[in-house]
C-alpha positions, 0 to 999 in steps of 0.5 A: 545485565537487566535480563541476567538479573531477571533470570537470577531473581526468577530461578535462584535468588538465594542459591547463586552468589551473583558477584562470582558470575561476572568475569567469564568474558573479561579475559577478552579485554586483555587482547584489546589492550596488548593489540595497541603495541603492535599498532604502535610498532607499525607506525614507528616503522613507517610501514604504512607509507611504504605500502601506500607507495606500493599501491600507487606505483605503476597502476594504470587502471582500476582493475590493477588498483583493486588487486594492489589495494586488496593486498594492502588491506589484507596485510595491514589488517593483520596488524592494524585491524580496523585502523587499516580501513582509513589508511587504505581509503586515504591512500587510494582516494586521489586515484579514484577522483575521476569516477562518480561517487556512487562508483567509488562507494561500490568499489570501496565496499568490496575492495576494503571489506572483503580482504579485511574479512578474509585475513581476520578469518585466520589471524590469531590477533582477531579476538573472534578467532581466539575465542572460538578456538579456545571455546571449542578446544581446537588446535589453532595449528591444525585448523590454520591450513584450512583457514588459510586455504579458504581465505586465499581462495576467496581473496584470489578469486575476488581479485581475479573477478574484480580485476577483469571487471574494472580493467577498462576503467582508466585512472585519472592520476599519473602513476608514481614510481616505485619507492626504493625501500623494497626491503621493508616489504619483505621485512613486513611479511616476515614479521607476520610469519614470525608472529604467527609462529611465536604465538603457536609456539607459546601456546603449545609449549606452555599448554595455554589457550590461544587468547592467553598466548597472544596476550603473552607474546604481543608486547615482547614481540613488538618491543624486539621489533622496535629494537631492531628498527632502533626506535624503542623510545619512540615505540614506548612513547607512542604505545603509552599515548595510544593506550591513554587515548583508548581508555574510553573505548575500553570502559565501554568494552568492559561494561559490554563483556561484564554484562554479557558474561553475567547474562550467559552465566545466569542463562544456564540456570533457567528453563529456557536454557534447557528448552533451547538445548533440547531443540538444538539436540533434536536437530543435531540427532535427527538431521544431517550435520550440514544442516545443523552447522548451517543452522548455527551459522545462520543464527549467528548471522541473523543475530549480527544483522540485528545488532548482537555482537558475534562474540556474544552470540557465540558465547550464548550458543556454544554452552547449549551445545555442551549439554549434548556434545561431549566435544566440539569437532573442528568442523563446528568451529569452522562453521561458527567462525565463518559466520562470525567473521563473515558478518563483519562485511554486512552487519550495519552495527559492526564497527568496521562498516561504520568506519568505512561508511564514515570515510566514504560518506555512505550508510553502513546498510549500503554494504549489505547490497554488494557483499551479501551474496559473497558472505553467504557463499563464504559461509556455505563453503565453510559449512560444507568443508566443516560438515563433510571434511572436518567432522 
């Protein structure tokens, strides 16, 4: 906010009405509000209990547990986002008591954060995905096969490697028997597919951006799902209490995006904006597209390491590109998205590593050691695909 005011005062104090330049990022807040409804229907349906049972049944070693926990994290994250972290840790903690604290920290740093990141990479419920898709004017439906493909490759590859690595580590607790509610697994996965189809359909039919489509779909979808479970009253009551509980967090997000939006608007009036645009344009024209995409991805990654939220980084960088690019190719969206999502794994200032660090009594910096190479490989692969296949 302060930097934005300085930019306004130095360059156009009498020509710009600052009160009209605060709202460019406030539409993001609507998604945070409606996400509560999908969280509520998961708890009302007790799907978390079913998936906990799935993880613990017929699991004899840490390798098998890694695969099941990765799948559990992947599925839960789609609906619950950061709330899935504590559920996964609490569901598996008793199975890993025979191992040392250092071993468990290393294990959780991979089994929770890696699948968590891979599902956010394509999930339409992830704010960063919606913002990048809307900012770059891409079709989510056209990008989805690529996002899913990369996500599955990294998820399955990691599960295969870690299953081999940990298969010799026997669990200390006796495996439990499988729950009889097998139908709930099918219903849960079907709901994911139906939600994605609903969001894409609304976006296409109404010709609106992904962010608005998600906002329009989530409440009626959650309400119909609760009705099918015959728990509408419980759903509405829980949704209300969760929204009331989340109000303090929303106030903080409101201040963040209000200030960031104002800063981005004011930056466009400065000479610094022109200089950065010229620098990026020279790289875009004079070097291979791969290096240009890699530079953008690394800028977002470095800024995230030092505490700048990826949404803010994207909102700052993409307007520069608009000065010399008439349109944004799909490859650019892929490169930017891979960096923004990938840094969730290692950024010590991101909320997800902080929540996991609290759960396992470790520092958020701890995850950088075990996930940095994984993140860099993820970013480079996406930059290569973006530069040579999608541009």
